[in-house]
C-alpha positions as a printed Julia matrix, in Angstrom:
408×3 Matrix{Float64}:
  84.27   80.48  295.81
  87.43   81.49  297.66
  90.1    83.47  295.86
  93.59   83.59  297.47
  94.1    86.75  299.49
  97.65   87.24  298.32
  96.56   88.8   295.02
  95.33   91.83  296.94
  98.83   92.97  297.88
 100.67   92.7   294.57
 100.37   96.39  293.68
 101.0    97.44  297.27
 104.19   95.47  297.76
 105.86   96.35  294.47
 107.09   99.72  295.71
 108.43   98.3   298.95
 110.24   95.19  297.77
 113.98   95.3   297.36
 115.05   95.11  293.73
 118.45   93.73  294.61
 119.06   90.06  293.92
 120.08   87.86  296.83
 122.87   85.46  295.77
 122.13   81.78  296.24
 125.25   81.53  298.43
 123.72   84.1   300.79
 120.64   81.92  301.09
 122.89   78.98  301.93
 124.56   81.03  304.66
 121.23   81.9   306.25
 120.05   78.31  305.96
 123.15   77.05  307.75
 122.72   79.73  310.39
 119.23   78.47  311.14
 120.5    74.9   311.57
 122.5    75.99  314.63
 119.23   76.86  316.36
 118.18   73.19  316.46
 119.42   72.71  320.01
 117.18   75.56  321.17
 114.19   74.7   318.99
 114.5    70.92  319.22
 111.48   68.88  318.12
 109.8    66.44  320.46
 107.67   64.27  318.19
 106.92   61.67  320.86
 104.98   64.26  322.87
 103.18   65.78  319.9
 105.17   69.0   320.06
 107.49   70.57  317.55
 109.12   73.99  317.3
 109.91   74.97  313.7
 111.97   78.14  312.99
 110.34   80.87  310.87
 112.0    83.62  308.82
 110.67   86.3   306.48
 110.97   85.34  302.83
 111.85   88.88  301.76
 115.64   88.48  301.81
 115.95   84.77  301.06
 113.4    84.4   298.27
 112.21   87.97  297.53
 108.63   87.11  298.54
 106.28   88.62  301.11
 105.45   85.28  302.75
 107.11   83.88  305.84
 109.04   80.66  305.32
 110.08   77.5   307.13
 112.69   74.84  306.39
 111.24   71.51  305.27
 112.48   68.28  303.76
 110.59   66.13  301.27
 111.15   62.53  300.22
 113.55   59.65  300.97
 116.38   60.57  301.16
 115.19   64.05  302.17
 115.44   67.02  299.81
 115.56   70.46  301.48
 113.25   73.33  300.54
 112.1    76.65  301.97
 108.3    76.56  302.09
 106.08   79.6   302.44
 103.39   79.28  305.11
  99.85   80.47  304.47
  96.82   80.12  306.73
  94.4    80.9   303.88
  95.46   77.9   301.78
  95.04   74.18  302.36
  96.92   71.82  300.05
 100.69   72.13  299.97
 102.35   72.43  296.57
 105.97   72.14  295.61
 107.84   72.74  292.31
 108.99   69.48  290.76
 111.96   69.09  288.43
 109.91   68.88  285.22
 107.79   71.95  286.02
 107.24   74.32  283.1
 107.37   77.95  284.19
 108.88   77.32  287.63
 112.05   79.28  288.48
 115.16   77.52  287.2
 117.57   79.14  289.66
 116.06   77.78  292.88
 115.81   74.28  294.38
 112.95   72.0   293.36
 111.82   68.51  294.33
 112.98   65.57  292.23
 110.42   62.73  292.51
 112.73   60.29  290.72
 115.26   60.6   293.56
 112.76   59.67  296.28
 112.02   56.02  297.05
 108.86   56.93  299.0
 107.22   59.03  296.26
 103.92   57.94  294.75
 101.13   59.5   292.7
  97.49   59.75  293.81
  95.0    58.02  291.53
  91.79   59.44  290.15
  88.87   58.15  292.19
  90.78   58.31  295.48
  89.4    60.22  298.46
  92.28   62.7   298.25
  91.48   63.5   294.63
  87.92   64.38  295.57
  89.13   66.67  298.38
  91.38   68.91  296.3
  90.01   72.05  294.63
  89.43   71.81  290.87
  90.51   68.17  290.39
  91.28   67.05  286.85
  90.97   63.49  285.61
  90.63   63.55  281.82
  89.56   60.39  280.04
  92.43   57.97  279.89
  94.36   59.6   282.74
  94.81   57.55  285.92
  96.74   60.05  288.08
  94.9    62.91  289.8
  95.81   66.5   288.94
  94.36   69.88  289.88
  94.64   73.54  288.96
  94.64   76.63  291.16
  95.27   80.35  291.2
  97.58   82.05  293.67
  98.03   85.79  293.53
  98.33   86.74  289.88
  99.55   83.25  288.98
  97.87   80.04  287.97
  99.26   76.54  288.04
  98.6    72.88  287.38
  99.87   70.19  289.72
  99.78   66.45  290.05
  98.47   65.17  293.38
 101.16   63.03  295.03
 102.36   61.65  298.35
 105.76   61.53  300.01
 107.39   62.01  303.39
 107.43   65.52  304.89
 109.96   66.38  307.59
 109.72   69.47  309.82
 112.65   69.6   312.21
 112.83   65.93  313.33
 109.13   65.1   312.93
 108.46   62.81  309.97
 104.99   62.82  308.43
 104.79   59.79  306.14
 102.53   59.71  303.07
 101.89   63.45  303.12
  99.61   64.51  300.25
 100.63   67.6   298.24
 100.68   69.07  294.77
 103.7    68.49  292.53
 103.79   71.58  290.31
 103.81   70.72  286.61
 103.1    74.06  284.95
 103.05   77.64  286.29
 101.94   80.88  284.67
 102.91   84.12  286.43
 105.51   84.96  289.07
 103.62   85.23  292.36
 103.94   81.55  293.31
 106.51   81.06  296.13
 109.54   79.66  294.27
 110.19   76.64  296.52
 106.58   75.83  297.39
 103.96   76.46  300.05
 102.62   74.69  303.13
  98.91   75.3   303.64
  97.9    75.87  307.27
  94.18   76.29  306.61
  91.42   74.02  307.93
  90.53   72.05  304.78
  90.88   68.25  304.46
  94.26   68.38  302.69
  95.79   71.07  304.91
  98.76   70.4   307.16
  96.44   70.77  310.15
  94.12   68.0   308.94
  96.82   65.61  307.73
  98.72   65.81  311.05
  95.71   65.83  313.38
  96.8    62.6   315.09
 100.22   64.08  315.88
  99.48   67.72  316.66
  95.78   67.72  317.58
  94.87   70.62  315.22
  96.67   73.15  317.42
  99.46   75.47  316.35
 100.81   78.95  316.99
 103.43   81.19  315.47
 105.49   84.25  316.2
 106.43   86.14  313.04
 109.64   88.2   313.26
 109.9    91.6   311.61
 109.63   91.28  307.84
 112.95   93.17  307.63
 114.77   90.42  309.55
 117.1    87.93  307.85
 117.08   85.33  310.64
 115.02   82.25  311.51
 114.12   83.65  314.94
 110.36   83.19  314.72
 108.76   79.89  315.64
 105.91   77.73  314.42
 104.82   75.7   317.44
 102.92   72.54  316.55
 100.69   70.68  319.0
  98.96   71.62  322.27
 102.03   71.11  324.45
 104.37   74.06  324.65
 101.66   76.61  323.87
 101.29   79.66  326.16
  98.89   78.9   329.0
  97.8    82.41  329.96
  97.27   83.81  326.48
  94.14   85.9   325.95
  91.74   84.39  323.44
  88.72   85.21  321.32
  86.3    82.67  319.79
  87.32   81.04  316.51
  84.43   81.08  314.04
  83.71   78.9   311.02
  82.17   80.55  307.99
  80.48   77.97  305.72
  81.19   80.2   302.73
  84.94   79.95  303.4
  85.35   77.1   305.9
  89.14   76.88  305.67
  89.76   80.39  306.98
  90.27   81.52  310.58
  87.43   83.91  311.36
  87.18   85.97  314.53
  84.69   88.59  315.62
  86.28   92.04  315.54
  84.02   94.48  317.36
  85.91   97.77  317.07
  89.09   99.66  316.24
  90.79  102.31  318.35
  93.27  104.91  317.07
  95.12  106.51  319.94
  92.59  106.77  322.75
  89.57  107.09  320.47
  87.27  104.2   319.62
  86.2   104.93  316.06
  82.53  105.27  315.05
  82.54  102.35  312.63
  79.17  100.79  311.76
  78.69   97.25  313.07
  77.98   96.13  309.51
  81.67   96.66  308.67
  82.6    93.83  311.04
  79.53   91.62  310.55
  80.07   87.88  310.25
  78.04   86.77  307.24
  77.82   83.08  306.21
  76.19   84.03  302.91
  78.84   86.43  301.59
  81.88   85.26  303.57
  81.99   88.64  305.3
  83.74   89.15  308.62
  87.31   89.26  309.9
  90.06   86.69  309.42
  93.58   86.22  310.76
  95.92   85.47  307.85
  99.65   84.83  307.67
  99.71   84.76  303.87
  98.76   88.42  303.31
 101.33   91.05  304.26
  99.24   94.17  304.9
  95.94   94.46  306.74
  92.87   95.12  304.58
  89.74   96.68  306.07
  86.33   97.03  304.46
  85.58  100.5   303.15
  83.88  102.18  306.14
  86.37  100.72  308.62
  89.43  101.71  306.63
  88.14  105.23  305.96
  87.58  105.77  309.68
  91.07  104.5   310.57
  92.76  106.5   307.82
  90.98  109.77  308.64
  91.71  109.55  312.37
  95.32  108.56  311.68
  95.8   111.59  309.43
  94.13  113.88  311.95
  96.51  112.81  314.69
  99.71  112.87  312.61
  99.11  116.45  311.4
 101.75  116.32  308.66
 101.04  117.08  304.98
 100.12  113.99  302.98
 102.45  112.93  300.15
 101.36  111.31  296.89
 100.01  107.75  297.2
 102.54  104.99  296.71
 101.47  101.63  295.34
  98.22  100.78  297.1
  98.9   103.03  300.1
  97.04  106.34  300.23
  98.39  107.75  303.5
 102.07  108.5   302.93
 104.53  111.11  304.18
 107.84  112.48  302.9
 109.2   112.82  306.41
 109.62  110.84  309.6
 106.42  110.65  311.61
 105.29  109.32  314.96
 102.23  107.17  314.45
  99.37  106.93  316.93
  98.7   103.47  318.28
  96.11  101.37  316.49
  94.2    98.73  318.44
  92.0    95.92  317.17
  89.2    95.0   319.57
  87.8    91.46  319.53
  84.93   89.57  321.09
  85.72   88.45  324.62
  87.29   91.75  325.66
  90.57   91.15  323.81
  92.42   94.22  322.53
  95.56   93.91  320.4
  97.5    97.2   320.33
 100.01   97.56  317.51
 103.46   99.09  318.05
 104.94  101.59  315.58
 106.8    98.94  313.59
 103.53   97.12  312.9
 101.82  100.27  311.62
 104.32  102.03  309.33
 106.02  100.83  306.15
 109.1   102.6   304.79
 109.93  102.63  301.09
 113.09  100.94  299.86
 114.0   104.16  298.04
 113.82  107.74  299.3
 112.31  108.57  302.66
 108.64  107.82  302.18
 106.65  106.42  305.09
 103.1   105.07  304.73
 100.34  103.69  306.88
 100.69   99.95  306.22
  96.99   99.24  305.73
  94.56   99.58  302.85
  90.91   99.28  301.95
  89.58   95.94  300.76
  89.01   96.19  296.99
  85.44   97.35  296.41
  84.91   95.28  293.27
  86.33   92.02  294.63
  84.72   89.07  296.38
  86.88   90.16  299.33
  85.21   93.58  299.62
  83.3    92.29  302.67
  86.37   90.83  304.37
  88.68   92.36  306.97
  92.12   90.71  306.9
  94.45   91.04  309.89
  97.69   90.39  308.04
 101.23   89.31  308.83
 102.87   92.73  309.24
 100.35   93.65  311.9
 100.94   90.29  313.62
 104.75   90.44  313.75
 106.31   89.99  317.2
 103.09   88.5   318.56
 102.35   84.91  319.5
  99.16   83.99  317.63
  97.5    80.75  318.75
  95.09   78.69  316.63
  93.31   76.14  318.83
  90.76   74.47  316.57
  89.42   71.81  319.01
  88.6    74.52  321.55
  87.47   77.04  318.9
  89.72   79.88  319.99
  92.4    82.22  318.67
  94.87   83.82  321.07
  97.17   86.85  320.98
 100.16   87.83  323.13
 103.12   90.15  322.58
 106.32   88.17  322.07
 109.55   89.63  320.72
 110.96   87.15  318.2
 113.06   89.43  315.98
 116.85   89.37  316.18
């Protein structure tokens, strides 16, 4: 059974998240700013290509996910949806939701003429995780966990608009009850590979191909892009095979074969990277987790070599980070090596995280939790991907990487 990866970073991010509250008017300003980019990022639905602006959710919504602008229903209602490649079904807070934030926009089904519920016994109801159809209930519902939260949602359909592309009868969860505070406040768009994911529901339009460039998580602008469809994707990007793990078929697995710190390829046992269909072990690329997690032997090797090269006294651990410093440091490069001869070398800003108080700097990676189902999983996370174009080409079973500055 798959557990959402986002729960792994809750303790880690708490020390690095701003405690200041962003006024709703500030969010409106940033939203309007992003609208002016439409001429540059114009959608071309007739050719199966769409460019959707991406921004970090840190300033707008105080979340670690990246977000896009979306519209739901007829007439359209605007929301900021988190994107997550380790989740499938989209889910959105509806007006009657119990436990959803009251100070942020939600979707009002009663105001949409194209809204409809999904019935028990439908194919969509059988495709969602943990469906619920109690005796006497005709509408399909489901429950899920996300991070430290759990929720119940009704399965529904309505129009979804990204830029100028309209996806009619899009199936998603209408949040009815939420417990906990780790659910993105305006909803989430799942970019996984499951039957109810955005990728599957828009296959006829976009051909199961997308890429993104994530701007720095410190940015406040919609300068990143989610490119949908095979047209407009980089042609000379270097790629590694995309793998499917039957244990966790929705996730984007790749074969990582080594890690280099500075000029040294670390002596990490092959078992730390092994693709295992029985346990779900291996390496995934994930936009829904903020900091990279490495299995025990791999993380220990990276951490020890990093410390050896920095040669500055270690400060006390902060949150989930165990390699921190009370002074400015120059980090050695860290490179991930993948099957096919692909090496992705991280710049300084993708390696170090700075606290929002004081002058503490930490290595922005951690060990996968030893007691979790994810102890066998390496997660290449969003901070390490920022300012890279990452391509997901499902029909051709490949994932690509290229440096691309998209922070302004």
